N, C-alpha and C positions, 0 to 999 in steps of 0.2 A: 236803521239797517242794520242785520244782524246774519253776519255771516257765521258760516260753522267752522268753529276752530279747524277741522278736517281738510277742509277746504284751503284753508290757508298753510295749513302745512304740508297738505299735497303739492301746493305749487312751488313751494320752497324746495322740495325733495328730487325736484327738476333741475338739473345744472341750469340748462336756457332760461326756464323761466324763474329761477333764482336770480341769476344773472339780470334780467330784464326788470323783475324788481328792484334789486337794489341800484339801477340805474334810476330807475323813475321814483325811489326817493332822495335820489340825488339831485336829479334835475326835473324842475316843474312839469314840462313833457317833450315827449320824442316822438318823431314821426317814424315811419316806419324804416325810411331809408337812411335814417341816422343808427337805427338799431342793429338794420344790418351790415353794416359798416363797422358800427363799434364790436358786434360778435362775430364779425365775419362768417355769419350763418347766411345763407339763400332767404330770400325776400316769402317765398312759401313756407318756410320751416318757422321763421319768425313769426309769421301769422297765423299759423296754425296753433303757435304759443300762445299768442295774443286774445285770439280765439276764446280758448280756455281761460284764461285769466279772465277776460269779460265776461264770460259766462260764468263764472265765481264769483262777478260781480270785486272784485279787487280790483282791475281798470275800467279805468271808462275810455271814451274815446271822443272825438269831434272831427267832423270833415270841413278840410279849408281848399275848396278846388277838388285838385285830383290826390290831394293829401290827406293820409289819414292819420292823426296824433292821438298820442296815449299819455294814460298820466293814472298816479295811485286814484281809484274812485276817493271822491271829496266825502263822501259817507260812510268811508271805514270805521267802525270803532276805534276808540281810544287803543285798545287793548292790541288791536292788531297793526296800530299804527307804529306801536311801541317796539312790538315785536319784530315789524322793517326797520325801524332805527337802530335797534340795536343790532340787527344782524347786519344792517350795512357799515353799522360802525367797527362790528367785530371782522368783516372779510376787507374792508378799506385797503387794506396795504398786501394784501395776497394777489398771486397771479389766478386768475385772468381777471379778477375784478380793477384791479388798479389799470390796468392796460385798456378796459371797456370805457372807465372814466377817464383818461388822458385823451384817448380816442373822440369822445364825444367833445370835450374842449377845445382838443386841435380843431374838429371842424364847423364849432360853433364859433370860433377865433375869425374865420375864412365866411364872412357872409354870404361869397358866391355857393360855397358845399352846400348851406343850407336850403331844405326844402323850402320850395315858394309856397 
């Protein structure tokens, strides 16, 4: 897979896409409902950004019933994985990124809140 560096850095330049990528770099996969709750944004807004990330091949998705789960694309080049890992590590303690991951952890601690 050959992702253009411009595609990755364009994605990182938008705060919503940056937050999504940071969460996906921290958690194996997330459902749209988890992203909506963590980022406190509407489902259509989250879906629009996910569509852009999917089109640029930064994320992949899988369907499970009515739910769609997203993860970092498994064929991301090593350099792109390193950029995302370093970015996540660098922003992990800052708002809103710290609260995003705390919300996801809280959601996952209560199985009844998980997407089925």
